[in-house]
KEMARMI-714407 format. One record per residue: chain; x, y, z of N, C-alpha, C, CB in turn. Coordinates in steps of 0.05 Angstrom, whole numbers. Glycine has a CB too. Example, Ala and Ser with C-alpha at 12.3 -4.5 7.8 and 13.67 -1.06 7.14 Angstrom:
// residues 2
[A,[264,-114,156],[246,-90,156],[264,-66,156],[226,-89,181]],
[A,[257,-45,142],[273,-21,143],[258,1,157],[282,-12,114]],
***
This chain:
// residues 122
[A,[3405,3019,3076],[3417,2998,3093],[3402,2971,3061],[3399,2997,3139]],
[A,[3427,2966,3046],[3424,2944,3034],[3409,2917,3042],[3446,2940,3030]],
[A,[3387,2905,3044],[3388,2884,3055],[3380,2860,3029],[3369,2886,3081]],
[A,[3394,2841,3040],[3400,2822,3019],[3388,2795,3036],[3436,2821,3010]],
[A,[3369,2783,3012],[3349,2751,3021],[3367,2740,3006],[3312,2742,3012]],
[A,[3371,2710,3020],[3370,2684,3007],[3346,2666,3014],[3396,2669,3013]],
[A,[3340,2649,2989],[3325,2633,3000],[3341,2607,3010],[3304,2628,2982]],
[A,[3329,2590,3030],[3343,2560,3034],[3318,2549,3057],[3383,2562,3051]],
[A,[3309,2536,3035],[3287,2521,3057],[3289,2490,3034],[3243,2542,3061]],
[A,[3266,2471,3039],[3272,2447,3039],[3249,2439,3014],[3270,2432,3071]],
[A,[3242,2465,3008],[3219,2468,2983],[3243,2477,2967],[3188,2492,2985]],
[A,[3227,2463,2936],[3238,2469,2905],[3229,2491,2900],[3231,2450,2881]],
[A,[3208,2506,2904],[3196,2528,2893],[3197,2548,2916],[3167,2522,2882]],
[A,[3195,2578,2898],[3186,2599,2914],[3156,2594,2906],[3199,2629,2907]],
[A,[3137,2593,2936],[3109,2594,2933],[3092,2613,2925],[3100,2588,2951]],
[A,[3065,2613,2905],[3061,2646,2907],[3057,2661,2928],[3041,2655,2895]],
[A,[3059,2684,2917],[3055,2707,2941],[3068,2711,2964],[3033,2706,2952]],
[A,[3096,2686,2963],[3107,2687,2990],[3127,2708,2996],[3119,2662,2995]],
[A,[3136,2729,2980],[3150,2751,2989],[3135,2768,2988],[3171,2758,2977]],
[A,[3112,2776,2972],[3099,2796,2977],[3101,2813,2992],[3085,2793,2978]],
[A,[3104,2844,2981],[3112,2862,3002],[3131,2873,3018],[3103,2859,3014]],
[A,[3152,2852,3021],[3176,2852,3026],[3196,2883,3027],[3183,2831,3007]],
[A,[3213,2889,3041],[3223,2901,3037],[3252,2903,3026],[3217,2908,3050]],
[A,[3266,2873,3022],[3294,2879,3017],[3300,2887,2990],[3310,2857,3023]],
[A,[3331,2897,2979],[3327,2908,2962],[3345,2888,2943],[3330,2935,2966]],
[A,[3346,2863,2950],[3373,2844,2928],[3356,2821,2945],[3422,2848,2933]],
[A,[3352,2801,2919],[3346,2774,2930],[3366,2758,2908],[3310,2765,2930]],
[A,[3372,2729,2929],[3391,2707,2908],[3375,2690,2910],[3423,2695,2915]],
[A,[3376,2677,2890],[3352,2650,2893],[3369,2631,2892],[3325,2645,2869]],
[A,[3366,2615,2909],[3389,2587,2907],[3383,2571,2884],[3386,2565,2935]],
[A,[3405,2556,2874],[3409,2534,2859],[3386,2509,2855],[3432,2523,2870]],
[A,[3376,2504,2877],[3361,2483,2888],[3321,2495,2879],[3372,2482,2927]],
[A,[3322,2516,2867],[3297,2529,2864],[3287,2521,2838],[3298,2559,2867]],
[A,[3267,2502,2833],[3259,2491,2798],[3245,2516,2792],[3235,2459,2791]],
[A,[3219,2527,2812],[3203,2548,2797],[3195,2565,2817],[3179,2537,2782]],
[A,[3185,2590,2811],[3174,2621,2822],[3153,2615,2814],[3184,2651,2813]],
[A,[3131,2614,2839],[3106,2622,2827],[3104,2644,2826],[3085,2615,2836]],
[A,[3069,2649,2822],[3054,2672,2817],[3060,2693,2843],[3021,2663,2813]],
[A,[3058,2726,2827],[3058,2742,2847],[3086,2733,2864],[3030,2740,2862]],
[A,[3091,2715,2870],[3116,2713,2886],[3133,2742,2905],[3136,2702,2862]],
[A,[3137,2753,2882],[3147,2783,2898],[3132,2805,2888],[3180,2793,2894]],
[A,[3120,2799,2886],[3097,2825,2879],[3092,2855,2900],[3064,2809,2881]],
[A,[3101,2876,2884],[3089,2889,2905],[3130,2901,2918],[3062,2860,2929]],
[A,[3137,2887,2916],[3173,2888,2934],[3185,2906,2916],[3197,2855,2935]],
[A,[3173,2930,2931],[3181,2961,2918],[3206,2972,2918],[3168,2981,2930]],
[A,[3222,2957,2941],[3248,2961,2943],[3273,2941,2935],[3248,2967,2966]],
[A,[3256,2928,2917],[3275,2908,2903],[3290,2919,2882],[3260,2885,2890]],
[A,[3325,2918,2874],[3334,2926,2856],[3336,2908,2840],[3350,2938,2859]],
[A,[3361,2883,2856],[3370,2868,2842],[3360,2830,2841],[3395,2876,2850]],
[A,[3355,2815,2832],[3342,2782,2834],[3371,2780,2813],[3297,2771,2817]],
[A,[3381,2754,2825],[3401,2738,2819],[3377,2703,2815],[3430,2740,2850]],
[A,[3368,2697,2797],[3368,2675,2802],[3379,2646,2785],[3348,2677,2807]],
[A,[3383,2629,2804],[3410,2603,2795],[3400,2592,2781],[3422,2581,2814]],
[A,[3420,2584,2757],[3417,2557,2738],[3409,2529,2754],[3448,2551,2722]],
[A,[3379,2527,2741],[3368,2503,2753],[3339,2514,2751],[3381,2493,2784]],
[A,[3335,2539,2753],[3301,2551,2755],[3298,2543,2729],[3290,2588,2762]],
[A,[3274,2530,2723],[3258,2529,2693],[3238,2550,2691],[3242,2501,2687]],
[A,[3214,2551,2713],[3190,2563,2708],[3195,2601,2722],[3164,2539,2726]],
[A,[3183,2613,2716],[3180,2643,2730],[3148,2660,2723],[3210,2666,2717]],
[A,[3135,2644,2746],[3099,2654,2749],[3092,2680,2735],[3088,2659,2784]],
[A,[3068,2677,2734],[3050,2704,2730],[3055,2725,2750],[3020,2699,2731]],
[A,[3067,2748,2735],[3056,2770,2753],[3085,2762,2784],[3010,2760,2763]],
[A,[3101,2745,2776],[3123,2740,2798],[3133,2768,2802],[3149,2719,2789]],
[A,[3144,2790,2794],[3156,2810,2793],[3132,2838,2787],[3179,2803,2771]],
[A,[3113,2829,2783],[3099,2852,2787],[3103,2868,2807],[3076,2848,2787]],
[A,[3101,2903,2799],[3100,2917,2814],[3124,2922,2832],[3080,2910,2822]],
[A,[3142,2913,2821],[3173,2915,2830],[3182,2941,2820],[3192,2891,2818]],
[A,[3179,2970,2834],[3179,2982,2817],[3212,2995,2816],[3155,2997,2817]],
[A,[3223,2980,2833],[3255,2993,2836],[3270,2979,2817],[3271,2989,2867]],
[A,[3256,2947,2807],[3278,2925,2800],[3287,2939,2774],[3266,2891,2795]],
[A,[3318,2943,2773],[3334,2943,2750],[3354,2928,2737],[3343,2959,2752]],
[A,[3354,2903,2748],[3368,2885,2745],[3365,2855,2751],[3382,2893,2755]],
[A,[3362,2842,2729],[3353,2812,2734],[3377,2787,2720],[3318,2808,2717]],
[A,[3387,2774,2742],[3401,2746,2720],[3380,2727,2716],[3431,2725,2734]],
[A,[3378,2722,2692],[3359,2701,2682],[3377,2675,2669],[3337,2716,2659]],
[A,[3373,2653,2688],[3398,2634,2673],[3386,2621,2642],[3407,2602,2698]],
[A,[3397,2603,2634],[3401,2590,2607],[3373,2569,2613],[3438,2573,2601]],
[A,[3372,2562,2640],[3354,2531,2651],[3325,2549,2646],[3361,2517,2696]],
[A,[3327,2569,2655],[3296,2583,2644],[3280,2578,2624],[3297,2607,2637]],
[A,[3255,2566,2617],[3249,2556,2590],[3221,2564,2597],[3256,2523,2580]],
[A,[3210,2582,2616],[3185,2589,2613],[3180,2620,2629],[3167,2563,2626]],
[A,[3170,2640,2622],[3166,2663,2634],[3137,2673,2629],[3187,2681,2625]],
[A,[3116,2677,2643],[3088,2690,2644],[3086,2709,2624],[3080,2704,2669]],
[A,[3081,2730,2611],[3074,2750,2603],[3071,2769,2617],[3059,2747,2592]],
[A,[3066,2764,2648],[3058,2799,2668],[3079,2789,2685],[3019,2807,2690]],
[A,[3095,2774,2686],[3127,2771,2703],[3136,2788,2707],[3150,2761,2695]],
[A,[3145,2812,2689],[3153,2834,2702],[3141,2860,2693],[3180,2834,2702]],
[A,[3110,2854,2694],[3100,2885,2692],[3091,2907,2711],[3080,2884,2679]],
[A,[3105,2935,2709],[3105,2956,2717],[3128,2947,2732],[3082,2968,2727]],
[A,[3150,2946,2729],[3182,2949,2740],[3197,2972,2734],[3200,2926,2730]],
[A,[3213,2980,2740],[3234,2999,2731],[3230,3003,2710],[3259,2994,2732]],
[A,[3225,3024,2682],[3224,3022,2659],[3250,3020,2646],[3211,3040,2652]],
[A,[3279,3017,2668],[3298,3019,2657],[3308,2982,2662],[3315,3046,2671]],
[A,[3292,2966,2671],[3299,2951,2677],[3315,2929,2653],[3279,2948,2691]],
[A,[3331,2915,2667],[3349,2904,2639],[3350,2878,2648],[3384,2918,2631]],
[A,[3344,2851,2637],[3352,2826,2636],[3371,2818,2624],[3338,2814,2630]],
[A,[3393,2808,2652],[3418,2794,2634],[3415,2758,2631],[3452,2803,2654]],
[A,[3424,2757,2615],[3413,2729,2609],[3437,2718,2589],[3380,2730,2594]],
[A,[3440,2690,2581],[3458,2680,2562],[3445,2682,2533],[3466,2650,2569]],
[A,[3472,2694,2518],[3457,2699,2489],[3446,2668,2476],[3483,2714,2464]],
[A,[3417,2665,2468],[3397,2651,2455],[3386,2634,2476],[3406,2636,2431]],
[A,[3387,2645,2502],[3362,2636,2517],[3332,2646,2513],[3368,2642,2541]],
[A,[3319,2625,2528],[3288,2635,2527],[3288,2669,2535],[3269,2617,2552]],
[A,[3302,2674,2555],[3296,2699,2570],[3305,2718,2552],[3310,2702,2599]],
[A,[3324,2718,2534],[3327,2730,2517],[3305,2733,2492],[3348,2723,2513]],
[A,[3292,2713,2487],[3278,2711,2470],[3250,2729,2484],[3276,2680,2462]],
[A,[3247,2727,2504],[3223,2730,2518],[3230,2768,2526],[3219,2702,2550]],
[A,[3252,2768,2530],[3257,2805,2524],[3246,2826,2503],[3285,2809,2517]],
[A,[3265,2808,2484],[3254,2827,2460],[3225,2816,2449],[3276,2826,2434]],
[A,[3207,2804,2457],[3183,2799,2454],[3171,2814,2471],[3178,2776,2455]],
[A,[3178,2827,2489],[3166,2848,2509],[3181,2868,2512],[3161,2839,2533]],
[A,[3198,2878,2490],[3209,2905,2493],[3220,2908,2515],[3193,2924,2491]],
[A,[3238,2890,2528],[3250,2892,2553],[3270,2891,2551],[3245,2879,2570]],
[A,[3295,2914,2561],[3321,2912,2546],[3336,2885,2562],[3340,2945,2548]],
[A,[3354,2879,2542],[3372,2863,2556],[3402,2861,2550],[3362,2838,2554]],
[A,[3422,2841,2562],[3450,2845,2556],[3453,2816,2563],[3469,2869,2574]],
[A,[3478,2805,2555],[3490,2777,2557],[3508,2770,2581],[3507,2772,2533]],
[A,[3507,2792,2595],[3531,2802,2611],[3514,2792,2642],[3540,2845,2605]],
[A,[3512,2770,2649],[3504,2763,2675],[3527,2790,2699],[3512,2721,2678]],
[A,[3498,2790,2723],[3517,2817,2739],[3525,2796,2760],[3498,2852,2754]],
[A,[3554,2805,2769],[3562,2787,2793],[3556,2801,2820],[3594,2781,2792]],
[A,[3547,2794,2844],[3535,2809,2861],[3555,2821,2870],[3520,2798,2878]],
***
């Protein structure tokens, strides 16, 4: 069963380790979220797809570390900072979907992560 989770709180960040070890397969990050803190989704081993909405600026250390099923992430042009360890130990076929010329595109190239310029519709 595909479990989809959406953020929705009065806070403008996803806190450190907030969703560690959760079981959902998809996650929609709302457009009022400006940062995803360290290890927020670490060990979410069922997670396959994440959509980060325009407005997010930073993806923290180890945010998606050990998300071993993670194959697709939409990262908007608004993201200006992604830590080196943000996507460690994800699926080896992980693809970052991001606008051409974005910081996430440069990050993917620098870290040998596959990428394209086609954001995935949910």
